[in-house]
C-alpha positions in Angstrom: 101.3 95.9 105.0 102.0 96.1 101.3 104.9 98.5 100.6 104.3 99.1 96.9 102.6 102.4 96.6 100.0 102.8 93.9 101.5 104.6 90.9 98.5 106.9 90.8 98.7 108.0 94.4 100.6 111.0 95.7 101.8 111.9 99.2 100.9 114.9 101.3 102.3 116.7 104.3 101.6 116.8 108.0 100.4 113.3 108.2 98.0 113.7 105.3 98.0 112.4 101.7 96.3 113.6 98.6 95.2 111.6 95.5 95.7 113.9 92.5 94.2 113.2 89.1 96.3 111.8 86.4 95.8 115.1 84.5 95.0 118.1 86.7 91.3 118.8 86.7 90.0 122.2 87.8 87.7 122.2 90.8 84.1 122.5 89.6 82.1 125.7 90.3 80.1 125.3 93.5 76.3 125.0 93.0 74.1 128.0 93.6 73.7 128.6 97.3 76.8 126.7 98.3 79.3 128.2 100.7 83.0 128.4 100.7 85.2 125.4 100.0 85.4 122.9 102.9 88.3 120.6 103.3 87.6 117.0 104.5 90.0 114.5 105.9 88.9 111.2 104.3 90.0 107.6 105.3 90.4 105.2 102.4 91.1 101.5 102.3 94.6 101.8 100.8 98.0 100.7 102.2 99.2 104.2 102.8 99.5 106.0 106.1 97.4 109.0 107.0 94.2 110.5 105.7 93.5 112.0 102.3 92.3 115.6 101.6 89.3 116.3 99.5 87.0 119.3 99.2 83.3 119.9 99.3 81.0 122.9 99.2 79.6 122.3 102.7 80.7 120.5 105.9 80.2 116.8 106.2 79.9 115.0 109.6 82.6 112.5 110.6 81.5 108.9 110.0 79.7 109.7 106.7 80.7 107.7 103.7 81.7 109.5 100.5 82.5 108.5 97.0 85.8 109.9 95.8 88.2 109.5 92.9 91.6 108.2 94.0 94.0 108.4 91.1 92.0 106.7 88.4 89.8 104.7 90.7 86.4 105.4 92.2 86.4 104.5 95.9 84.2 104.7 98.9 85.8 106.5 101.8 84.7 107.8 105.2 85.0 111.3 106.4 87.1 111.5 109.6 87.3 115.3 110.2 86.8 118.7 108.7 90.1 120.6 108.2 90.6 124.3 108.3 93.2 123.9 105.5 94.5 121.0 103.5 97.9 119.5 104.2 99.0 120.1 100.6 98.5 122.8 98.0 94.8 123.7 97.6 95.0 123.3 93.8 96.0 119.7 94.2 92.9 118.8 96.3 90.1 117.1 94.4 86.4 117.5 95.3 84.5 114.5 96.5 82.2 113.0 93.9 79.2 112.4 96.2 78.1 112.3 99.8 76.5 108.8 100.5 73.7 109.9 102.8 71.6 106.8 102.6 72.7 106.0 106.1 73.3 108.3 109.1 76.9 109.0 110.2 78.6 106.1 112.0 78.2 106.6 115.8 80.9 108.1 117.9 81.6 105.0 119.9 82.1 103.0 116.7 84.6 105.6 115.5 86.4 105.3 118.8 86.6 101.6 118.5 88.0 101.8 115.0 90.5 104.5 116.0 91.7 102.4 118.9 92.1 99.3 116.7 94.1 101.3 114.1 96.3 102.8 116.8 97.0 99.6 118.8 97.5 97.3 115.7 99.5 100.0 113.8 97.3 100.0 110.7 96.2 103.0 108.6 92.8 104.2 109.8 91.1 103.5 106.4 92.2 99.8 106.6 90.1 99.5 109.7 87.1 101.7 109.0 86.1 100.4 105.5 86.8 96.6 105.5 84.7 96.0 108.6 81.6 97.4 106.9 79.3 95.1 104.8 80.6 94.9 101.3 77.5 96.6 99.9 78.4 99.8 101.8 81.9 100.1 100.5 81.5 99.3 96.8 81.6 102.4 94.6 79.7 100.4 91.8 76.6 100.5 94.1 76.6 104.3 93.9 77.6 105.0 90.3 76.1 104.5 86.9 73.3 102.3 85.6 74.5 99.3 87.5 73.4 100.9 90.8 69.7 100.6 89.8 69.7 97.1 91.3 72.6 97.8 93.7 72.5 97.0 97.3 72.4 100.5 98.7 71.6 103.4 96.5 72.6 105.4 93.4 74.2 108.7 94.2 73.4 111.7 92.0 76.1 112.1 89.4 76.4 115.8 89.9 79.9 116.5 91.4 79.4 116.9 95.1 75.9 115.6 94.9 74.3 114.0 97.9 70.9 112.9 96.7 70.4 109.1 96.8 67.8 106.5 96.1 67.3 104.1 98.9 67.7 100.4 98.1 65.2 97.7 98.8 67.3 96.3 101.6 67.7 99.7 103.3 64.1 100.6 102.9 62.9 97.3 104.2 65.1 97.6 107.2 63.3 100.8 108.1 64.6 103.8 110.1 66.3 103.8 113.4 63.7 102.7 116.0 64.2 104.7 119.2 61.3 102.9 120.9 62.6 99.4 120.3 64.3 99.2 123.7 61.2 100.4 125.5 59.0 98.0 123.6 61.1 94.9 124.3 61.5 95.9 128.0 57.7 96.2 128.3 57.1 92.9 126.6 59.6 91.0 128.8 58.4 92.8 132.0 54.9 91.5 131.2 56.2 87.9 130.8 56.2 86.4 134.3 58.0 83.2 133.3 61.4 84.7 134.4 63.9 82.2 135.6 61.3 79.4 135.7 61.7 79.2 132.0 64.5 76.7 131.1 66.1 73.9 133.1 66.6 73.9 136.9 69.9 75.4 137.7 72.6 73.6 139.7 73.9 75.3 142.9 77.1 76.3 141.0 75.0 77.8 138.2 72.9 79.8 140.8 76.0 81.2 142.3 77.6 82.0 139.0 74.4 83.7 137.7 74.3 85.8 140.9 77.8 86.9 140.2 77.0 87.8 136.6 73.9 89.8 137.8 76.1 91.7 140.2 78.4 92.6 137.3 75.3 93.7 135.4 74.1 95.8 138.3 77.6 97.4 138.6 77.2 98.4 134.9 80.7 97.4 133.8 83.6 95.0 134.3 84.8 91.7 133.0 83.9 88.2 134.2 85.5 84.9 133.3 82.9 82.2 133.4 85.1 79.1 133.7 83.0 76.0 133.4 83.8 72.4 132.4 82.2 71.2 129.2 78.5 70.6 129.7 78.3 72.8 132.8 75.6 75.0 131.4 77.5 78.2 130.4 75.0 78.8 127.5 72.1 78.6 129.9 73.6 81.4 132.0 74.3 83.5 128.8 70.6 83.2 128.0 69.4 84.2 131.4 71.7 87.1 131.6 70.7 88.2 128.1 67.1 88.1 129.2 67.9 90.6 132.0 69.6 92.9 129.6 66.7 92.8 127.1 64.3 93.5 129.9 66.2 96.7 130.5 65.7 97.7 126.9 69.4 97.0 125.9 71.1 94.9 123.2 73.3 91.9 123.5 76.4 91.0 121.4 77.1 87.3 121.5 80.3 86.2 119.8 81.2 82.6 118.8 84.6 81.6 117.3 83.4 79.6 114.3 80.5 79.8 111.8 79.6 76.2 112.4 78.6 77.0 116.0 76.1 79.6 115.1 73.1 77.4 114.0 72.8 75.5 117.3 73.2 78.6 119.4 70.8 80.6 117.2 68.2 77.9 117.7 68.6 78.1 121.5 68.4 81.9 121.5 65.3 82.0 119.3 63.6 79.4 121.4 64.2 81.2 124.7 64.4 84.9 123.7 62.3 85.3 120.6 63.0 86.2 117.0 64.5 89.7 117.2 67.9 88.3 116.5 70.4 89.1 113.8 73.2 86.8 112.7 76.4 88.0 111.1 79.3 85.9 109.7 81.3 85.7 106.5 79.3 83.0 104.8 76.2 85.1 104.5 75.3 86.5 101.1 76.0 90.3 100.8 72.2 91.0 101.0 71.7 88.9 104.1 74.7 90.4 105.8 73.7 93.9 105.0 70.1 93.3 106.3 71.4 91.9 109.6 73.9 94.7 110.0 71.2 97.3 109.4 68.8 95.7 111.9 71.4 95.6 114.6 72.8 99.1 113.9 69.3 100.5 114.0 68.4 98.9 117.3 65.7 96.6 115.7 67.6 93.4 116.6 67.9 92.9 120.3 70.6 90.2 120.0 73.5 90.1 117.6 75.0 86.6 117.2 78.1 86.2 115.1 81.8 85.5 114.6 84.6 88.0 115.2 83.2 90.0 112.2 80.2 91.0 114.3 82.3 92.9 116.8 82.4 95.9 114.6 78.7 96.2 114.2 77.2 99.5 115.6 74.8 98.8 118.5 72.9 101.9 119.7 71.7 100.3 122.9 74.5 97.9 123.7 74.2 96.4 127.2 76.3 93.2 127.3 79.0 91.5 125.3 79.5 87.7 125.6 82.6 86.0 124.1 82.0 82.3 124.1 85.0 79.9 123.9 87.1 83.0 124.5 90.4 81.0 124.3 89.8 80.0 120.6 92.5 81.1 118.1 89.7 81.9 115.6 89.1 85.1 117.4 92.4 86.4 116.0 92.2 87.7 112.4 95.1 86.4 110.4 95.1 88.8 107.4 94.5 92.5 106.9 93.9 94.1 110.3 95.3 91.3 112.5 93.1 92.0 115.5 91.9 89.9 118.4 88.1 90.1 118.7 88.3 89.0 122.3 90.7 91.8 123.3 88.7 94.4 121.3 85.5 93.2 122.9 87.0 93.8 126.4 88.1 97.3 125.2 84.7 98.0 123.7 82.9 97.0 126.9 85.2 99.3 128.9 84.6 102.2 126.5 80.8 101.7 126.6 80.7 101.1 130.3 78.9 97.7 129.9 79.8 94.2 131.2 81.8 91.7 129.2 81.5 87.9 129.9 84.3 85.6 128.7 83.3 81.9 128.8 85.5 78.9 128.4 86.3 75.4 129.8 89.9 76.1 129.0 90.6 79.9 129.2 93.6 81.4 127.5 96.5 81.8 129.9 96.2 85.6 129.4 92.6 85.6 130.6 93.3 83.1 133.4 96.1 85.3 134.7 93.8 88.4 134.7 91.3 86.4 136.7 93.9 85.1 139.2 95.1 88.6 139.8 91.6 90.0 140.3 91.4 92.1 137.1 88.5 89.9 136.0 85.9 88.3 138.2 86.2 84.5 138.2 83.0 82.5 138.3 83.3 78.7 138.3 81.1 75.8 137.1 83.1 72.8 138.2 80.4 70.2 137.5 78.1 69.3 134.6 74.6 70.7 134.6 72.7 67.5 133.9 74.1 65.4 136.8 76.2 63.4 134.4 79.8 62.8 135.4 82.7 63.8 133.3 84.0 61.1 131.0 86.7 58.7 132.1 89.9 59.6 130.3 92.3 56.8 129.5 95.9 57.2 128.1 97.0 54.3 125.9 100.8 54.1 125.5 101.4 53.4 121.8 105.1 52.7 122.2 104.3 49.1 123.1 101.1 48.6 121.1 100.6 46.8 117.7 98.8 49.4 115.7 96.3 48.6 112.9 96.1 51.6 110.6 97.0 53.9 113.5 94.5 52.3 116.0 95.5 50.4 119.1 93.6 47.2 120.1 92.2 49.1 123.1 90.5 51.7 120.9 89.2 49.2 118.4 87.7 47.1 121.2 86.1 50.2 122.7 84.6 51.1 119.3 83.2 47.6 118.8 81.7 47.6 122.3 80.0 51.0 121.8 78.6 49.8 118.5 77.2 46.7 120.3 75.5 48.9 122.9 73.9 51.1 120.2 75.9 54.2 121.2 77.8 56.7 119.1 81.5 57.2 118.9 83.8 60.0 117.7 87.3 59.4 116.3 89.2 62.7 116.4 92.2 63.4 114.2 93.1 67.0 113.4 94.4 66.3 109.9 92.2 66.3 106.9 92.8 64.5 103.6 93.7 60.9 103.0 97.4 60.9 103.9 99.9 63.7 104.7 102.4 62.6 102.0 103.2 60.1 99.3 106.6 58.4 99.5 108.8 56.2 97.4 110.5 53.5 99.4 113.2 52.9 96.8 114.6 56.4 96.6 112.9 58.3 99.5 111.1 60.7 97.1 108.1 62.5 98.7 105.3 64.5 97.3 106.7 68.0 97.5 104.7 71.1 96.4 106.1 72.8 93.4 105.4 76.3 94.8 105.9 75.8 98.6 108.3 74.2 101.0 105.6 71.9 102.1 104.4 68.4 101.2 101.4 67.9 99.0 98.6 66.1 100.8 96.9 63.0 99.3 93.2 63.6 98.9 90.4 61.3 97.7 87.9 63.1 95.4 85.1 60.8 94.3 86.8 57.6 93.1 90.2 59.1 92.4 93.1 60.5 94.3 94.8 63.8 93.8 97.7 65.7 95.5 96.9 69.1 96.9 98.9 71.7 98.8 97.1 73.1 101.9 99.1 76.3 101.7 98.8 77.5 98.1 96.0 75.3 96.8 98.0 73.9 94.0 96.8 70.4 92.9 98.0 67.7 90.6 97.2 64.1 89.7 98.9 61.3 91.6 101.9 60.1 89.5 101.7 56.5 88.2 105.3 55.9 89.3 108.0 57.7 91.3 109.1 60.8 89.3 112.7 60.3 90.4 113.4 56.5 90.1 110.4 55.2 88.2 109.3 52.7 90.9 105.5 52.3 90.6 105.2 51.3 94.3 104.7 54.7 95.9 102.7 54.6 99.1 100.8 57.0 101.4 102.5 57.8 104.7 100.4 58.6 107.8 96.7 59.2 107.7 94.1 61.9 107.6 90.3 61.9 108.1 89.6 60.3 104.7 91.9 57.3 105.3 90.5 56.8 108.8 87.0 56.9 107.5 87.9 54.3 104.8 89.5 52.0 107.4 86.6 52.2 109.9 84.1 51.5 107.1 86.0 48.3 106.2 86.7 47.3 109.9 83.1 47.7 111.0 81.1 47.0 107.8 77.7 47.4 109.6 78.5 50.8 111.1 77.4 54.1 109.7 80.6 56.2 109.4 80.2 60.0 108.9 83.2 62.3 108.2 83.0 66.0 109.2 85.9 68.2 108.1 86.7 71.1 105.9 86.6 68.9 102.8 83.2 67.5 103.5 81.7 70.9 104.3 82.8 73.0 101.4 79.4 73.5 99.8 76.9 75.9 101.3 74.6 74.2 103.8 76.7 71.0 103.9 78.1 71.6 107.4 74.6 72.2 108.8 73.3 69.0 107.0 76.1 66.8 108.4 75.8 68.1 111.9 72.0 67.6 111.8 72.6 63.9 110.8 75.1 63.5 113.7 72.7 65.1 116.2 69.8 63.0 114.9 71.8 59.8 115.6 72.1 58.9 111.9 75.8 58.0 112.4 77.4 55.4 114.6 81.0 56.6 114.2 81.9 60.2 113.6 85.3 61.0 112.1 86.3 64.7 112.4 88.8 67.4 112.9 88.5 70.3 115.4 85.2 71.3 113.7 83.5 68.7 115.9 85.5 69.4 119.1 83.5 72.3 120.5 80.1 73.5 121.1 78.2 70.5 119.9 75.9 68.4 122.1 75.7 64.9 120.6 73.1 63.1 122.7 74.3 59.5 122.1 78.0 60.1 122.0 79.7 57.9 124.6 83.2 57.3 123.3 85.9 59.6 121.9 89.1 58.3 120.5 92.0 60.6 119.8 94.7 59.9 117.2 97.9 61.7 116.5 97.7 64.0 119.5 101.5 64.0 119.9 102.1 66.0 116.7 101.5 69.3 118.7 103.7 68.4 121.7 107.0 69.5 120.3 106.0 72.3 118.0 108.3 75.3 117.7 105.4 77.5 118.8 105.4 78.0 122.6 101.6 78.2 122.6 101.3 74.6 121.2 100.9 72.8 124.6 98.2 75.3 125.6 96.3 74.7 122.3 96.7 70.9 122.6 95.3 70.9 126.1 92.4 73.0 125.1 91.7 70.9 122.1 91.7 67.7 124.0 89.6 69.0 126.8 87.1 70.3 124.3 86.8 67.1 122.3 86.7 65.0 125.5 83.8 67.2 126.6 81.6 65.9 123.7 81.3 62.5 125.4 78.7 61.6 127.9 76.7 64.9 128.0 73.4 63.0 128.2 74.3 59.7 129.6 76.9 58.2 132.0 79.7 55.7 131.4 81.4 57.8 128.8 85.0 57.2 127.9 87.8 59.1 126.2 90.9 57.2 124.9 94.0 59.2 123.9 96.7 57.4 122.1 100.2 58.8 122.9 103.9 58.0 123.0 104.3 60.4 125.9 101.7 59.7 128.6 103.9 61.2 131.3 103.7 64.7 129.8 102.1 67.4 132.0 99.5 68.1 129.3 98.2 64.5 129.4 98.5 64.1 133.2 96.4 67.2 133.8 93.9 66.0 131.1 93.6 62.7 132.9 92.1 64.5 135.9 90.2 67.2 133.9 92.4 69.6 135.8 92.7 72.9 133.9 94.0 74.7 137.0 96.9 72.3 137.3 97.9 72.7 133.7 97.5 76.5 133.8 99.7 76.8 136.9 102.4 74.7 135.3 102.3 76.6 132.0 102.2 80.0 133.6 105.2 79.3 135.7 107.1 78.1 132.7 106.1 81.2 130.8 107.2 83.4 133.7 110.6 81.8 133.8 111.1 82.2 130.1 109.7 85.8 129.9 106.9 84.8 127.5 103.4 86.2 127.2 101.4 86.9 129.3 104.5 88.1 131.2 105.8 90.0 128.2 104.4 91.7 125.0 105.4 90.7 121.5 105.2 92.0 118.0 106.2 90.1 114.9 107.6 91.9 111.8 107.3 89.7 108.7 108.6 90.1 105.2 107.9 88.5 101.9 110.2 88.4 98.8 111.0 86.2 95.8 114.3 85.3 97.6 114.4 84.7 101.3 117.8 86.4 101.4 116.1 89.7 100.4 113.5 89.3 103.2 116.2 88.5 105.8 118.3 91.5 104.6 115.3 93.8 105.0 114.6 92.5 108.5 118.3 92.8 109.5 118.2 96.4 108.3 115.0 97.0 110.3 116.6 95.4 113.4 119.7 97.6 113.1 117.5 100.7 112.7 115.4 99.7 115.6 118.4 99.1 117.8 119.7 102.6 117.1 116.5 104.3 118.2 116.3 105.7 121.7 112.8 104.1 122.0 114.5 100.6 121.9 115.3 100.8 125.6 113.6 97.9 127.3 112.8 96.0 124.1 114.4 92.7 123.1 115.0 92.4 119.4 115.7 88.9 118.2 117.6 87.8 115.1 115.5 87.6 111.9 114.8 84.0 110.8 113.0 82.2 107.9 109.5 80.9 108.7 109.3 77.1 109.2 107.4 76.8 105.9 109.6 79.4 104.2 108.1 79.4 100.7 104.3 79.7 99.9 103.2 80.2 96.3 106.7 81.0 95.3 107.1 83.8 97.8 109.6 83.3 100.6 109.0 84.6 104.1 111.0 85.6 107.2 110.2 87.1 110.5 111.7 89.3 113.2 110.4 89.1 116.8 110.2 92.1 119.2 109.6 91.5 122.9 109.2 93.7 125.9 108.2 93.3 129.6 106.3 96.6 129.2 103.6 97.0 126.5 104.2 100.8 126.3 107.9 100.4 125.5 107.2 98.1 122.6 104.6 100.3 121.0 106.8 103.4 121.4 109.5 101.6 119.5 107.2 100.5 116.7 105.7 104.0 116.3 109.2 105.3 115.8 110.3 102.4 113.5 107.5 101.6 111.2 107.2 104.9 109.2 110.6 104.4 107.8 110.3 100.7 106.7 108.9 101.4 103.3 112.2 103.0 102.3 114.2 100.0 103.6 111.9 97.6 101.7 112.4 99.1 98.2 114.2 96.8 95.8 113.7 93.3 97.0 110.8 93.0 99.4 107.3 92.6 98.0 105.3 93.0 101.3 106.0 93.5 105.0 103.6 93.6 107.9 103.5 94.0 111.6 101.4 91.8 113.9 100.7 92.8 117.5 100.3 90.0 120.1 101.0 87.2 117.5 99.2 83.9 118.3 101.6 81.8 116.1 105.3 82.2 115.9 
């Protein structure tokens, strides 16, 4: 939460704020026929608490967007309420510039979702309501002046307080709300007698799980955890359940954790359920995102498929929410409103009275505990759907092995054997670039970022190498010699995907090696093209990061080799073992989905670790029982609730002083009872882009006690931050500490 208040913003009273003009401007005369002055509480996307008072000559419904002047800026805000009187002097209240009536008011359930998110995550309401809308609906330039003629939504009349608007091409093409859409699709599906005969024959476990999901649907609400091993057919059950929902004239929200998983699932949905589908994610153009949002919010799209962003799309006939790979950390937003889309999906389902299905081969420990205690219904798929056995997992002890560029002889032999058989292999290393660091053997110099307390990673771009920081983006050429001692013999240490790709191409010159990572998929459409090549069998050896570890069904893939898994074993973050187990289970699950005899080789220095021993047996329940017992003994989530207060400053001492003052103030509050407040500490990577960072952890066995303390503490932190702190922020249920 930024603490620097805009110089052109003022503060109000009674929880409201007002945005006065730089020079007082008298309120305009109301137009003929207008009534008395109406005061509106408007939410704006600014880092200030409370709502902002504006006036109009007639009431405006909550959920309607308006164009206002905030200081010297034109902004789009959203009306939250009509006030009987402003919270500040009436002569300081400005009129709104225009009512943006090109869309109906946001629905009541959507407003409740935004209000809950703002309350639970301790954010100003405007920082929730506006950023989750398509950009076209919150840009004042689309509603002002000549530029709006080709704008994405409309041009509001320039008369102060005016509400006339010209519809845009996108809005007009999307059409009005279609109240008969649900009836039409229900009739169409009812006349289609294919039913469950369409699609593959279900296994006994799938039949039982589908019956449980349909019971949930019949009950009209509740949460189910669909726990199935990789390849067990969870997607097939999503599709059949979605068909039931569509037949009842309702809509389905299907969430996936990453953009790269949408094309394959979109193809499956279209093939089985038709084309009335909308897709929303952050890589869409503004126009495409707006059109998808309009189709879903008007009930014209029966299924909305998307990443966490799609959760906040209005759905007038919502009947089911599915969260696939519910354990994935990508569901947690890491800037702005730091929300968990999975948790808000559960809340939204409860609020709407509709079922929520959480699917995963490796559920989060929070979700697993809910299922074990009966809060969620547990439905299991313990076997693969296509009668293929799970791959054999082999742990190779690297302590006694002679490594060749990080590869054991066992893994190299397995790769050669798979090539001879005409199969496909995957080498998984969750580290992109060529090498993590450059080092001088003479004086121990390492490639350190100039702006961060992090190493610069060696990357290969075309035919040359560069050093790049993965935290601030700074880049520089590789020095010809050591900057400290002048020795020209500086060497890369460790390896990333690029170096692995280079080695494999040299080691197996006849093999087609294909690398899939963030560097190879930067350009629009490149990820889809690379995955299409992999699925088409146009690669013998895939080299990839976590991008390839989930959701993809590679028909010929019979071998997975894992490098550098131990890096996560001893992380300072207590969630690291959970993430490692999930990551390894997911990547192992890519092997042998269409053919038997698949193998997974994990290279490790610590084969006796519980994570690896449970992985060896594909035994999630064993790992979860061990991890939950450890968490219980240590009082860690899910047996406690956490909040993380972070601060940024030019000097880490200023950040620590602010957090220490916040800690002292929190400890003096009566609401601190039952809350453990830890000492402030610098972050592991303390400096990023010349800004230094520190954190303060709050823990409580009771969620209510933690939130009561934060509500008492946070309003006074701006005052403590003045002087040295640039930004501070609060994160509820942090996923990384």
